[in-house]
A tleap script that builds the chain and sets N, CA, C and O, in Angstrom:
source leaprc.protein.ff14SB
mol = sequence {
  NMET ASN LYS MET ASP VAL HIE TYR SER SER
  LYS THR ASN GLU TRP ALA THR PRO GLN ASP
  PHE PHE ASP GLU LEU ASN THR GLU PHE ASN
  PHE THR LEU ASP PRO CYS ALA THR PRO ASP
  ASN ALA LYS CYS ASP LYS TYR PHE THR GLU
  LYS ASP ASP GLY LEU GLU GLN SER TRP GLU
  GLY GLU THR VAL PHE CYS ASN PRO PRO TYR
  GLY ARG GLY ILE LYS HIE TRP VAL LYS LYS
  ALA TYR GLN GLU SER THR LYS PRO ASN THR
  THR VAL VAL LEU LEU ILE PRO SER ARG THR
  ASP THR ARG TYR PHE HIE ASP TYR VAL TYR
  HIE LYS SER GLU ILE ARG PHE LEU LYS GLY
  ARG LEU LYS PHE GLY ASP GLY SER GLY ASN
  ALA PRO PHE PRO SER MET VAL ALA ILE TYR
  CARG
}
set mol.1.N position { 1.120 -1.178 -0.022 }
set mol.1.CA position { 0.129 0.158 -0.144 }
set mol.1.C position { 1.006 1.311 0.068 }
set mol.1.O position { 1.898 1.582 0.871 }
set mol.2.N position { 0.329 2.025 -1.141 }
set mol.2.CA position { 1.136 3.329 -0.925 }
set mol.2.C position { 0.913 4.478 -0.091 }
set mol.2.O position { -0.145 4.288 0.509 }
set mol.3.N position { 1.323 5.366 0.162 }
set mol.3.CA position { 1.402 6.610 1.238 }
set mol.3.C position { -0.614 6.890 0.739 }
set mol.3.O position { -1.572 6.766 1.502 }
set mol.4.N position { -0.638 7.295 -0.831 }
set mol.4.CA position { -1.986 7.499 -1.588 }
set mol.4.C position { -2.805 6.892 -0.913 }
set mol.4.O position { -3.699 7.573 -0.409 }
set mol.5.N position { -2.797 5.453 -0.668 }
set mol.5.CA position { -3.891 4.746 -0.565 }
set mol.5.C position { -4.678 4.354 1.017 }
set mol.5.O position { -5.827 3.970 1.233 }
set mol.6.N position { -3.490 4.642 2.007 }
set mol.6.CA position { -3.858 4.997 3.281 }
set mol.6.C position { -5.116 5.806 3.345 }
set mol.6.O position { -6.281 5.602 3.684 }
set mol.7.N position { -4.529 6.639 2.959 }
set mol.7.CA position { -6.002 7.723 2.903 }
set mol.7.C position { -7.165 7.633 3.108 }
set mol.7.O position { -7.804 8.271 3.945 }
set mol.8.N position { -7.850 6.248 1.826 }
set mol.8.CA position { -8.772 5.443 1.305 }
set mol.8.C position { -8.519 3.990 1.774 }
set mol.8.O position { -8.285 3.236 0.829 }
set mol.9.N position { -8.509 3.510 2.777 }
set mol.9.CA position { -8.525 2.135 3.169 }
set mol.9.C position { -8.534 1.155 3.506 }
set mol.9.O position { -7.927 0.098 3.680 }
set mol.10.N position { -9.681 1.879 3.611 }
set mol.10.CA position { -11.451 0.785 3.978 }
set mol.10.C position { -11.655 0.205 3.018 }
set mol.10.O position { -11.346 0.485 1.859 }
set mol.11.N position { -12.505 -1.147 3.664 }
set mol.11.CA position { -12.151 -2.243 2.730 }
set mol.11.C position { -13.764 -1.454 1.593 }
set mol.11.O position { -13.734 -1.425 0.363 }
set mol.12.N position { -14.488 -1.137 2.110 }
set mol.12.CA position { -15.393 -0.589 0.706 }
set mol.12.C position { -15.335 1.426 0.583 }
set mol.12.O position { -14.902 2.433 1.144 }
set mol.13.N position { -16.023 1.003 -0.434 }
set mol.13.CA position { -16.462 3.007 -0.526 }
set mol.13.C position { -17.703 3.834 -0.356 }
set mol.13.O position { -17.920 5.010 -0.650 }
set mol.14.N position { -18.733 2.590 0.392 }
set mol.14.CA position { -19.553 2.859 0.507 }
set mol.14.C position { -20.217 3.374 2.210 }
set mol.14.O position { -19.858 3.140 3.364 }
set mol.15.N position { -20.456 3.544 2.076 }
set mol.15.CA position { -21.305 3.479 3.784 }
set mol.15.C position { -22.593 4.152 4.333 }
set mol.15.O position { -22.785 5.298 4.741 }
set mol.16.N position { -23.171 3.396 4.250 }
set mol.16.CA position { -24.975 3.020 4.611 }
set mol.16.C position { -24.938 4.548 5.909 }
set mol.16.O position { -24.242 4.342 6.903 }
set mol.17.N position { -25.845 6.284 5.801 }
set mol.17.CA position { -26.254 6.469 6.484 }
set mol.17.C position { -26.838 6.057 7.723 }
set mol.17.O position { -27.761 5.258 7.561 }
set mol.18.N position { -26.635 6.297 8.678 }
set mol.18.CA position { -27.220 6.014 10.206 }
set mol.18.C position { -28.498 6.499 10.445 }
set mol.18.O position { -28.595 7.670 10.812 }
set mol.19.N position { -29.671 5.708 10.283 }
set mol.19.CA position { -30.962 6.284 9.865 }
set mol.19.C position { -31.624 7.095 11.170 }
set mol.19.O position { -32.655 7.764 11.246 }
set mol.20.N position { -30.778 6.817 11.998 }
set mol.20.CA position { -31.428 8.012 13.104 }
set mol.20.C position { -30.532 9.585 13.096 }
set mol.20.O position { -30.853 10.644 13.636 }
set mol.21.N position { -29.355 9.262 12.295 }
set mol.21.CA position { -28.503 10.753 12.217 }
set mol.21.C position { -29.212 11.433 11.245 }
set mol.21.O position { -29.625 12.593 11.238 }
set mol.22.N position { -29.336 10.116 10.023 }
set mol.22.CA position { -30.571 10.905 8.939 }
set mol.22.C position { -31.691 11.650 9.162 }
set mol.22.O position { -32.066 12.704 8.648 }
set mol.23.N position { -32.327 10.735 10.269 }
set mol.23.CA position { -33.699 11.699 10.526 }
set mol.23.C position { -33.523 13.029 11.278 }
set mol.23.O position { -34.186 14.043 11.062 }
set mol.24.N position { -32.592 12.901 12.143 }
set mol.24.CA position { -32.150 14.534 12.851 }
set mol.24.C position { -31.931 15.529 11.633 }
set mol.24.O position { -32.763 16.435 11.665 }
set mol.25.N position { -31.082 15.613 10.611 }
set mol.25.CA position { -30.679 15.887 9.734 }
set mol.25.C position { -31.890 16.522 8.909 }
set mol.25.O position { -32.113 17.685 8.576 }
set mol.26.N position { -32.553 15.393 8.713 }
set mol.26.CA position { -34.094 15.637 8.012 }
set mol.26.C position { -34.861 16.358 8.458 }
set mol.26.O position { -35.423 17.262 7.839 }
set mol.27.N position { -35.035 16.032 9.794 }
set mol.27.CA position { -35.914 17.784 10.270 }
set mol.27.C position { -35.908 18.318 10.522 }
set mol.27.O position { -36.781 18.665 11.318 }
set mol.28.N position { -34.601 19.309 10.056 }
set mol.28.CA position { -34.296 20.098 9.458 }
set mol.28.C position { -34.274 20.902 8.788 }
set mol.28.O position { -34.694 22.055 8.891 }
set mol.29.N position { -33.609 20.211 7.749 }
set mol.29.CA position { -33.790 20.290 6.464 }
set mol.29.C position { -35.346 19.690 5.333 }
set mol.29.O position { -35.922 20.268 4.412 }
set mol.30.N position { -35.451 19.059 5.627 }
set mol.30.CA position { -37.111 17.970 4.883 }
set mol.30.C position { -36.244 18.465 3.198 }
set mol.30.O position { -36.170 19.451 2.465 }
set mol.31.N position { -35.588 16.662 3.278 }
set mol.31.CA position { -35.164 16.672 1.622 }
set mol.31.C position { -35.575 16.053 1.021 }
set mol.31.O position { -36.059 15.096 1.625 }
set mol.32.N position { -35.773 16.000 -0.691 }
set mol.32.CA position { -36.472 16.033 -1.038 }
set mol.32.C position { -35.346 14.997 -2.350 }
set mol.32.O position { -35.714 14.107 -3.116 }
set mol.33.N position { -34.098 15.528 -2.172 }
set mol.33.CA position { -33.667 14.235 -3.264 }
set mol.33.C position { -32.158 13.331 -2.554 }
set mol.33.O position { -31.523 14.055 -1.787 }
set mol.34.N position { -31.596 11.963 -2.728 }
set mol.34.CA position { -30.836 11.730 -2.252 }
set mol.34.C position { -30.238 10.966 -4.047 }
set mol.34.O position { -30.777 10.139 -4.782 }
set mol.35.N position { -28.505 12.000 -4.208 }
set mol.35.CA position { -28.123 11.954 -5.214 }
set mol.35.C position { -27.950 10.741 -5.547 }
set mol.35.O position { -28.502 10.430 -6.602 }
set mol.36.N position { -27.081 9.527 -4.748 }
set mol.36.CA position { -26.058 8.214 -4.688 }
set mol.36.C position { -26.527 7.377 -3.531 }
set mol.36.O position { -26.369 7.225 -2.320 }
set mol.37.N position { -27.343 6.809 -4.809 }
set mol.37.CA position { -28.265 6.165 -3.127 }
set mol.37.C position { -28.534 4.380 -4.354 }
set mol.37.O position { -28.320 4.483 -5.562 }
set mol.38.N position { -28.952 3.097 -3.787 }
set mol.38.CA position { -29.559 2.129 -4.378 }
set mol.38.C position { -30.688 2.235 -4.118 }
set mol.38.O position { -31.017 3.293 -3.581 }
set mol.39.N position { -31.841 1.108 -4.406 }
set mol.39.CA position { -33.228 0.900 -3.970 }
set mol.39.C position { -32.876 0.711 -2.729 }
set mol.39.O position { -33.345 1.568 -1.980 }
set mol.40.N position { -32.000 -0.361 -2.038 }
set mol.40.CA position { -32.563 -0.348 -0.860 }
set mol.40.C position { -31.782 0.477 0.036 }
set mol.40.O position { -32.019 0.098 1.183 }
set mol.41.N position { -30.591 1.861 0.024 }
set mol.41.CA position { -31.117 2.353 0.837 }
set mol.41.C position { -31.062 4.169 0.666 }
set mol.41.O position { -30.342 5.081 1.074 }
set mol.42.N position { -32.125 4.040 -0.077 }
set mol.42.CA position { -32.137 5.395 -0.362 }
set mol.42.C position { -32.977 5.878 0.974 }
set mol.42.O position { -33.493 5.415 1.991 }
set mol.43.N position { -32.757 7.150 0.265 }
set mol.43.CA position { -32.895 7.915 1.832 }
set mol.43.C position { -33.763 9.007 1.693 }
set mol.43.O position { -34.033 9.513 2.782 }
set mol.44.N position { -34.556 9.815 0.245 }
set mol.44.CA position { -35.667 10.361 -0.075 }
set mol.44.C position { -36.442 9.197 -1.076 }
set mol.44.O position { -36.042 8.130 -1.542 }
set mol.45.N position { -38.102 10.130 -1.203 }
set mol.45.CA position { -38.289 9.070 -2.038 }
set mol.45.C position { -37.448 8.862 -3.380 }
set mol.45.O position { -37.138 7.773 -3.862 }
set mol.46.N position { -37.035 10.567 -4.062 }
set mol.46.CA position { -36.659 11.218 -5.297 }
set mol.46.C position { -34.843 10.478 -5.059 }
set mol.46.O position { -34.510 10.560 -3.877 }
set mol.47.N position { -34.129 10.056 -5.654 }
set mol.47.CA position { -33.266 9.202 -5.856 }
set mol.47.C position { -32.427 8.470 -7.187 }
set mol.47.O position { -32.906 7.639 -7.959 }
set mol.48.N position { -30.850 9.112 -7.211 }
set mol.48.CA position { -30.327 8.273 -8.043 }
set mol.48.C position { -29.588 7.810 -7.673 }
set mol.48.O position { -28.866 8.133 -6.730 }
set mol.49.N position { -29.553 6.238 -8.820 }
set mol.49.CA position { -28.440 5.147 -8.676 }
set mol.49.C position { -27.674 5.456 -9.374 }
set mol.49.O position { -27.941 6.386 -10.135 }
set mol.50.N position { -26.156 4.713 -9.443 }
set mol.50.CA position { -25.260 4.777 -9.774 }
set mol.50.C position { -25.564 4.675 -10.972 }
set mol.50.O position { -24.860 5.451 -11.618 }
set mol.51.N position { -26.432 3.971 -11.774 }
set mol.51.CA position { -26.831 3.692 -13.245 }
set mol.51.C position { -27.062 5.354 -13.903 }
set mol.51.O position { -26.574 6.077 -14.772 }
set mol.52.N position { -28.232 5.390 -12.763 }
set mol.52.CA position { -28.482 7.314 -13.373 }
set mol.52.C position { -27.341 7.954 -13.333 }
set mol.52.O position { -26.994 8.609 -14.317 }
set mol.53.N position { -26.338 7.868 -11.896 }
set mol.53.CA position { -24.960 8.617 -12.572 }
set mol.53.C position { -25.559 10.272 -11.287 }
set mol.53.O position { -26.772 10.078 -11.373 }
set mol.54.N position { -25.497 10.889 -10.822 }
set mol.54.CA position { -26.211 11.624 -9.710 }
set mol.54.C position { -24.555 12.625 -10.527 }
set mol.54.O position { -24.866 13.338 -11.481 }
set mol.55.N position { -23.506 12.627 -10.268 }
set mol.55.CA position { -22.832 13.279 -11.541 }
set mol.55.C position { -23.581 14.279 -12.568 }
set mol.55.O position { -23.454 15.468 -12.862 }
set mol.56.N position { -24.531 13.081 -13.021 }
set mol.56.CA position { -24.795 13.720 -14.586 }
set mol.56.C position { -26.179 13.856 -14.882 }
set mol.56.O position { -26.834 13.701 -15.912 }
set mol.57.N position { -26.582 14.331 -13.193 }
set mol.57.CA position { -28.229 14.953 -13.341 }
set mol.57.C position { -27.988 16.345 -12.743 }
set mol.57.O position { -26.869 16.729 -12.401 }
set mol.58.N position { -29.327 17.224 -12.620 }
set mol.58.CA position { -28.992 18.455 -12.671 }
set mol.58.C position { -30.016 18.329 -10.803 }
set mol.58.O position { -31.223 18.164 -10.980 }
set mol.59.N position { -29.726 18.376 -9.772 }
set mol.59.CA position { -30.150 19.065 -8.552 }
set mol.59.C position { -31.257 20.214 -8.255 }
set mol.59.O position { -31.924 20.333 -7.228 }
set mol.60.N position { -31.277 20.910 -9.246 }
set mol.60.CA position { -31.472 22.246 -9.251 }
set mol.60.C position { -33.105 22.092 -8.361 }
set mol.60.O position { -33.904 21.185 -8.595 }
set mol.61.N position { -33.363 23.393 -7.153 }
set mol.61.CA position { -34.484 23.249 -6.745 }
set mol.61.C position { -34.825 22.295 -6.181 }
set mol.61.O position { -36.049 22.308 -6.049 }
set mol.62.N position { -34.190 21.104 -5.598 }
set mol.62.CA position { -33.605 20.527 -4.460 }
set mol.62.C position { -33.221 20.325 -3.212 }
set mol.62.O position { -32.079 20.713 -2.968 }
set mol.63.N position { -33.716 19.917 -2.480 }
set mol.63.CA position { -33.668 19.965 -0.962 }
set mol.63.C position { -31.857 18.666 -0.652 }
set mol.63.O position { -31.684 17.911 0.305 }
set mol.64.N position { -31.402 18.775 -1.215 }
set mol.64.CA position { -30.292 17.494 -1.011 }
set mol.64.C position { -29.594 16.896 -0.200 }
set mol.64.O position { -28.520 17.339 0.208 }
set mol.65.N position { -30.198 15.589 0.220 }
set mol.65.CA position { -28.890 14.732 1.065 }
set mol.65.C position { -28.305 13.560 0.449 }
set mol.65.O position { -28.862 12.571 -0.029 }
set mol.66.N position { -26.300 14.043 0.611 }
set mol.66.CA position { -25.328 13.554 -0.612 }
set mol.66.C position { -24.632 12.493 0.704 }
set mol.66.O position { -24.070 13.079 1.630 }
set mol.67.N position { -24.692 11.170 0.728 }
set mol.67.CA position { -23.959 10.804 1.353 }
set mol.67.C position { -22.665 9.828 0.120 }
set mol.67.O position { -22.711 8.600 0.192 }
set mol.68.N position { -21.528 10.532 -0.999 }
set mol.68.CA position { -21.375 9.998 -1.892 }
set mol.68.C position { -20.584 8.715 -1.126 }
set mol.68.O position { -20.639 8.238 0.008 }
set mol.69.N position { -19.852 8.425 -2.299 }
set mol.69.CA position { -18.626 7.073 -1.736 }
set mol.69.C position { -17.372 7.240 -1.430 }
set mol.69.O position { -16.684 7.887 -2.220 }
set mol.70.N position { -16.886 6.807 -0.454 }
set mol.70.CA position { -16.168 7.266 -0.257 }
set mol.70.C position { -14.436 7.327 -0.929 }
set mol.70.O position { -13.455 7.786 -0.342 }
set mol.71.N position { -14.467 6.881 -1.930 }
set mol.71.CA position { -13.190 6.381 -2.197 }
set mol.71.C position { -12.731 8.355 -3.096 }
set mol.71.O position { -13.248 9.472 -3.111 }
set mol.72.N position { -11.479 7.665 -3.676 }
set mol.72.CA position { -10.785 8.443 -4.901 }
set mol.72.C position { -12.092 10.016 -5.780 }
set mol.72.O position { -12.107 11.236 -5.621 }
set mol.73.N position { -12.807 9.221 -6.495 }
set mol.73.CA position { -13.949 9.768 -6.491 }
set mol.73.C position { -15.002 10.873 -5.660 }
set mol.73.O position { -15.978 11.416 -6.176 }
set mol.74.N position { -14.621 11.019 -4.506 }
set mol.74.CA position { -15.578 11.756 -3.322 }
set mol.74.C position { -15.577 12.877 -3.598 }
set mol.74.O position { -16.513 13.637 -3.351 }
set mol.75.N position { -14.088 13.323 -4.396 }
set mol.75.CA position { -13.601 14.442 -5.416 }
set mol.75.C position { -14.545 15.762 -6.300 }
set mol.75.O position { -14.477 16.991 -6.290 }
set mol.76.N position { -15.716 14.400 -7.275 }
set mol.76.CA position { -16.263 15.173 -7.757 }
set mol.76.C position { -17.410 15.159 -7.551 }
set mol.76.O position { -18.086 15.599 -8.481 }
set mol.77.N position { -18.249 14.630 -6.180 }
set mol.77.CA position { -18.981 14.222 -5.275 }
set mol.77.C position { -18.950 15.527 -4.841 }
set mol.77.O position { -19.765 16.296 -5.350 }
set mol.78.N position { -17.649 16.238 -3.427 }
set mol.78.CA position { -17.857 17.664 -3.692 }
set mol.78.C position { -18.207 18.186 -4.438 }
set mol.78.O position { -19.420 18.395 -4.456 }
set mol.79.N position { -17.473 18.647 -5.370 }
set mol.79.CA position { -17.337 19.640 -6.393 }
set mol.79.C position { -19.526 19.997 -6.981 }
set mol.79.O position { -20.039 21.109 -7.108 }
set mol.80.N position { -20.112 18.857 -7.153 }
set mol.80.CA position { -20.834 18.764 -7.908 }
set mol.80.C position { -21.454 19.043 -6.783 }
set mol.80.O position { -21.980 19.875 -7.522 }
set mol.81.N position { -21.887 19.180 -5.837 }
set mol.81.CA position { -22.693 19.486 -4.731 }
set mol.81.C position { -22.952 21.318 -4.359 }
set mol.81.O position { -23.935 22.059 -4.326 }
set mol.82.N position { -21.078 21.517 -4.065 }
set mol.82.CA position { -20.868 23.187 -4.471 }
set mol.82.C position { -21.421 23.413 -5.457 }
set mol.82.O position { -22.271 24.262 -5.188 }
set mol.83.N position { -21.468 23.112 -6.676 }
set mol.83.CA position { -22.020 23.551 -7.810 }
set mol.83.C position { -22.684 23.449 -8.411 }
set mol.83.O position { -22.632 23.718 -9.611 }
set mol.84.N position { -23.825 22.896 -7.642 }
set mol.84.CA position { -25.638 22.755 -8.014 }
set mol.84.C position { -26.221 23.554 -6.925 }
set mol.84.O position { -27.373 23.978 -7.012 }
set mol.85.N position { -25.081 23.894 -5.366 }
set mol.85.CA position { -25.915 24.375 -4.607 }
set mol.85.C position { -25.774 26.008 -5.438 }
set mol.85.O position { -26.907 26.457 -5.257 }
set mol.86.N position { -25.370 26.563 -5.844 }
set mol.86.CA position { -25.497 27.767 -6.401 }
set mol.86.C position { -26.365 28.328 -7.672 }
set mol.86.O position { -26.299 29.319 -8.400 }
set mol.87.N position { -26.964 27.519 -7.594 }
set mol.87.CA position { -28.453 27.139 -8.610 }
set mol.87.C position { -29.864 27.541 -7.793 }
set mol.87.O position { -29.921 27.209 -6.609 }
set mol.88.N position { -30.810 28.127 -8.289 }
set mol.88.CA position { -31.774 28.689 -7.361 }
set mol.88.C position { -32.200 27.640 -6.600 }
set mol.88.O position { -31.930 26.492 -6.952 }
set mol.89.N position { -32.972 27.912 -5.379 }
set mol.89.CA position { -34.027 27.155 -4.888 }
set mol.89.C position { -33.470 25.893 -4.928 }
set mol.89.O position { -34.070 25.021 -5.556 }
set mol.90.N position { -32.048 25.544 -4.165 }
set mol.90.CA position { -30.976 24.381 -4.322 }
set mol.90.C position { -30.667 24.210 -3.126 }
set mol.90.O position { -30.882 25.388 -2.842 }
set mol.91.N position { -30.257 23.650 -1.889 }
set mol.91.CA position { -29.685 23.770 -0.671 }
set mol.91.C position { -29.018 22.217 -0.833 }
set mol.91.O position { -29.691 21.412 -1.478 }
set mol.92.N position { -27.532 21.699 -0.189 }
set mol.92.CA position { -27.258 19.961 -0.811 }
set mol.92.C position { -26.349 20.827 1.248 }
set mol.92.O position { -25.952 21.841 1.822 }
set mol.93.N position { -26.544 19.599 1.343 }
set mol.93.CA position { -25.887 19.223 2.764 }
set mol.93.C position { -25.289 17.542 2.337 }
set mol.93.O position { -25.801 16.810 1.490 }
set mol.94.N position { -24.595 17.361 2.831 }
set mol.94.CA position { -23.189 16.683 2.500 }
set mol.94.C position { -22.382 16.004 3.239 }
set mol.94.O position { -21.444 16.574 3.796 }
set mol.95.N position { -22.611 14.599 3.386 }
set mol.95.CA position { -21.527 13.912 4.818 }
set mol.95.C position { -20.635 13.001 4.321 }
set mol.95.O position { -20.730 11.978 3.642 }
set mol.96.N position { -19.655 13.685 4.875 }
set mol.96.CA position { -18.586 13.118 3.755 }
set mol.96.C position { -17.335 12.749 5.362 }
set mol.96.O position { -17.684 13.041 6.506 }
set mol.97.N position { -16.136 12.179 5.083 }
set mol.97.CA position { -15.197 12.220 5.820 }
set mol.97.C position { -14.354 13.383 6.178 }
set mol.97.O position { -14.055 14.148 5.261 }
set mol.98.N position { -13.848 13.675 7.596 }
set mol.98.CA position { -13.415 15.287 7.451 }
set mol.98.C position { -12.443 14.536 7.513 }
set mol.98.O position { -12.185 13.503 8.131 }
set mol.99.N position { -11.636 15.530 6.397 }
set mol.99.CA position { -10.423 15.618 5.182 }
set mol.99.C position { -9.855 16.502 5.305 }
set mol.99.O position { -9.426 16.763 4.181 }
set mol.100.N position { -9.449 17.385 6.136 }
set mol.100.CA position { -9.826 18.547 5.454 }
set mol.100.C position { -7.721 19.314 5.072 }
set mol.100.O position { -7.158 20.406 4.982 }
set mol.101.N position { -7.475 18.291 5.011 }
set mol.101.CA position { -6.184 17.912 3.903 }
set mol.101.C position { -6.049 17.957 2.431 }
set mol.101.O position { -5.094 18.193 1.692 }
set mol.102.N position { -7.468 17.619 2.197 }
set mol.102.CA position { -7.817 17.841 0.467 }
set mol.102.C position { -7.729 18.591 -0.054 }
set mol.102.O position { -8.120 19.623 0.490 }
set mol.103.N position { -7.222 18.715 -1.355 }
set mol.103.CA position { -7.346 19.997 -2.217 }
set mol.103.C position { -9.179 20.015 -2.342 }
set mol.103.O position { -9.568 21.174 -2.480 }
set mol.104.N position { -10.066 19.223 -2.326 }
set mol.104.CA position { -11.488 19.139 -2.321 }
set mol.104.C position { -11.880 20.123 -1.601 }
set mol.104.O position { -12.309 21.229 -1.925 }
set mol.105.N position { -11.646 19.491 -0.268 }
set mol.105.CA position { -12.196 20.435 0.827 }
set mol.105.C position { -11.700 21.895 0.852 }
set mol.105.O position { -12.192 22.716 1.626 }
set mol.106.N position { -10.973 22.118 0.213 }
set mol.106.CA position { -10.094 23.589 0.515 }
set mol.106.C position { -10.707 24.326 -1.050 }
set mol.106.O position { -10.772 25.539 -1.253 }
set mol.107.N position { -10.987 23.575 -1.730 }
set mol.107.CA position { -11.366 24.055 -3.131 }
set mol.107.C position { -12.964 24.217 -3.595 }
set mol.107.O position { -13.493 24.793 -4.546 }
set mol.108.N position { -13.552 23.330 -2.319 }
set mol.108.CA position { -15.616 23.437 -2.520 }
set mol.108.C position { -15.643 23.143 -1.273 }
set mol.108.O position { -16.774 22.658 -1.273 }
set mol.109.N position { -15.118 22.998 0.366 }
set mol.109.CA position { -16.140 22.939 1.391 }
set mol.109.C position { -15.774 24.272 2.420 }
set mol.109.O position { -16.625 24.886 3.063 }
set mol.110.N position { -14.367 24.552 2.418 }
set mol.110.CA position { -13.739 25.085 3.015 }
set mol.110.C position { -13.938 26.514 2.684 }
set mol.110.O position { -13.611 26.802 1.533 }
set mol.111.N position { -14.578 27.866 3.712 }
set mol.111.CA position { -15.179 29.125 3.053 }
set mol.111.C position { -16.417 29.548 2.140 }
set mol.111.O position { -16.863 30.614 1.716 }
set mol.112.N position { -16.831 27.904 2.021 }
set mol.112.CA position { -17.722 27.844 0.515 }
set mol.112.C position { -18.991 27.354 1.353 }
set mol.112.O position { -20.068 27.595 0.809 }
set mol.113.N position { -19.047 26.598 2.790 }
set mol.113.CA position { -20.622 25.739 3.733 }
set mol.113.C position { -19.545 26.221 4.680 }
set mol.113.O position { -18.412 26.670 4.857 }
set mol.114.N position { -21.420 25.554 5.464 }
set mol.114.CA position { -21.149 25.915 6.798 }
set mol.114.C position { -20.985 24.159 7.033 }
set mol.114.O position { -21.673 23.291 6.497 }
set mol.115.N position { -20.038 24.001 7.845 }
set mol.115.CA position { -19.380 22.931 8.414 }
set mol.115.C position { -19.797 22.477 9.808 }
set mol.115.O position { -18.816 22.922 10.403 }
set mol.116.N position { -20.383 22.033 10.564 }
set mol.116.CA position { -20.189 20.878 11.234 }
set mol.116.C position { -19.484 19.520 11.339 }
set mol.116.O position { -19.770 18.536 10.656 }
set mol.117.N position { -18.443 19.588 12.360 }
set mol.117.CA position { -17.526 18.472 12.456 }
set mol.117.C position { -18.312 18.209 13.516 }
set mol.117.O position { -18.824 18.818 14.455 }
set mol.118.N position { -18.223 16.612 12.878 }
set mol.118.CA position { -18.990 15.129 14.302 }
set mol.118.C position { -18.069 14.780 15.166 }
set mol.118.O position { -16.930 14.513 14.783 }
set mol.119.N position { -18.356 14.743 16.203 }
set mol.119.CA position { -17.557 14.373 17.611 }
set mol.119.C position { -17.665 13.253 17.694 }
set mol.119.O position { -18.786 12.856 18.012 }
set mol.120.N position { -17.166 12.775 17.584 }
set mol.120.CA position { -16.825 10.739 17.923 }
set mol.120.C position { -16.582 10.105 16.186 }
set mol.120.O position { -16.035 10.634 15.218 }
set mol.121.N position { -17.178 8.923 16.330 }
set mol.121.CA position { -17.379 8.807 14.792 }
set mol.121.C position { -18.146 7.993 14.725 }
set mol.121.O position { -18.493 7.262 15.653 }
set mol.122.N position { -18.787 7.968 12.931 }
set mol.122.CA position { -20.577 7.354 13.212 }
set mol.122.C position { -20.673 6.034 13.195 }
set mol.122.O position { -19.770 5.377 12.675 }
set mol.123.N position { -21.315 5.678 13.521 }
set mol.123.CA position { -21.710 4.043 12.877 }
set mol.123.C position { -22.600 4.173 12.234 }
set mol.123.O position { -23.787 4.468 12.369 }
set mol.124.N position { -21.718 3.842 11.232 }
set mol.124.CA position { -22.759 3.580 10.152 }
set mol.124.C position { -23.653 2.394 9.521 }
set mol.124.O position { -23.001 1.384 9.255 }
set mol.125.N position { -24.842 2.347 9.276 }
set mol.125.CA position { -25.818 2.110 9.204 }
set mol.125.C position { -25.678 0.850 8.637 }
set mol.125.O position { -26.802 0.369 8.784 }
set mol.126.N position { -24.873 -0.125 7.984 }
set mol.126.CA position { -24.485 -1.322 6.920 }
set mol.126.C position { -23.899 -1.972 7.949 }
set mol.126.O position { -22.902 -2.470 7.426 }
set mol.127.N position { -23.906 -2.413 9.621 }
set mol.127.CA position { -23.539 -3.484 10.333 }
set mol.127.C position { -22.033 -3.301 10.582 }
set mol.127.O position { -21.602 -3.953 11.532 }
set mol.128.N position { -21.337 -2.704 10.057 }
set mol.128.CA position { -20.046 -2.775 9.702 }
set mol.128.C position { -19.012 -1.980 10.892 }
set mol.128.O position { -17.813 -1.999 11.174 }
set mol.129.N position { -19.963 -1.448 11.274 }
set mol.129.CA position { -19.016 -1.011 13.028 }
set mol.129.C position { -18.923 0.608 12.844 }
set mol.129.O position { -19.524 1.256 11.987 }
set mol.130.N position { -18.007 1.135 13.870 }
set mol.130.CA position { -17.836 2.637 13.980 }
set mol.130.C position { -16.902 2.846 12.071 }
set mol.130.O position { -16.348 1.955 11.427 }
set mol.131.N position { -17.041 4.032 11.770 }
set mol.131.CA position { -15.912 4.443 10.557 }
set mol.131.C position { -14.463 4.767 11.440 }
set mol.131.O position { -14.019 5.023 12.559 }
set mol.132.N position { -14.057 4.511 9.813 }
set mol.132.CA position { -12.508 4.182 10.739 }
set mol.132.C position { -11.583 5.932 10.265 }
set mol.132.O position { -10.395 6.151 10.026 }
set mol.133.N position { -12.713 6.802 10.294 }
set mol.133.CA position { -12.542 8.297 9.665 }
set mol.133.C position { -13.491 9.177 10.960 }
set mol.133.O position { -14.502 8.807 11.556 }
set mol.134.N position { -13.003 9.959 11.036 }
set mol.134.CA position { -14.050 11.039 11.103 }
set mol.134.C position { -14.552 11.678 10.266 }
set mol.134.O position { -13.914 11.873 9.231 }
set mol.135.N position { -15.997 12.276 10.437 }
set mol.135.CA position { -16.728 12.801 9.901 }
set mol.135.C position { -16.991 13.964 9.917 }
set mol.135.O position { -16.981 14.281 11.107 }
set mol.136.N position { -17.298 15.072 9.138 }
set mol.136.CA position { -18.530 15.800 9.189 }
set mol.136.C position { -19.265 16.384 8.405 }
set mol.136.O position { -19.359 15.399 7.673 }
set mol.137.N position { -20.169 17.473 7.665 }
set mol.137.CA position { -21.080 17.423 7.422 }
set mol.137.C position { -21.302 19.511 6.845 }
set mol.137.O position { -21.260 20.550 7.504 }
set mol.138.N position { -21.553 19.185 5.169 }
set mol.138.CA position { -21.012 20.600 4.930 }
set mol.138.C position { -22.236 20.797 4.250 }
set mol.138.O position { -22.939 19.904 3.778 }
set mol.139.N position { -22.437 21.926 4.226 }
set mol.139.CA position { -23.697 22.392 4.115 }
set mol.139.C position { -24.072 23.661 3.415 }
set mol.139.O position { -24.098 24.637 4.164 }
set mol.140.N position { -24.406 23.913 1.998 }
set mol.140.CA position { -24.362 24.830 1.103 }
set mol.140.C position { -26.235 25.187 0.926 }
set mol.140.O position { -27.238 24.648 0.459 }
set mol.141.N position { -25.816 26.502 1.676 }
set mol.141.CA position { -27.643 27.601 1.260 }
set mol.141.C position { -27.458 28.415 0.068 }
set mol.141.O position { -28.378 29.121 -0.346 }
savepdb mol mol.pdb
quit
C-alpha cells in the first residue's frame, strides 16, 4: 500500500447513513433528493442510483442529502455539491469524511459551506461498526 492508499484504506467506499443521524438532519432540512443511492438505502423518495449517475443529473430546486462513495471519486461529488448549490432554490447537505487536508476540502468546502464536525465516529447503518475516520457535514445554502 502506498502513502496515497492509506487515506482511502477501508474495504468499501460505500457507508450506509445511520437512520437516526439522517432523521435528525431531515427534521431540519426536509430532504427531497438522495443523488447517490441504491433502491435499498435511498433516504428520499426521489433518488439517483449508480446507473442514473447523480453526477450527471441536475439537482436544481431540490433539498439534497448526499452521502457519496468515499473513494478517490469523492472529489467529484464534493465539487458537484458545491456547483449545484449555486443554482436557484437548491440546498445541499453533504456527509463526508473529515479530510481537511485534501484539495477538494479547500476548493469546495472551506469558506464555501457551513461545516459541522461530528463528535466521535459515526456508526454506519450497514453493520460495519464505527467508521475508521472522523466525519463532517458540509451545508450549502
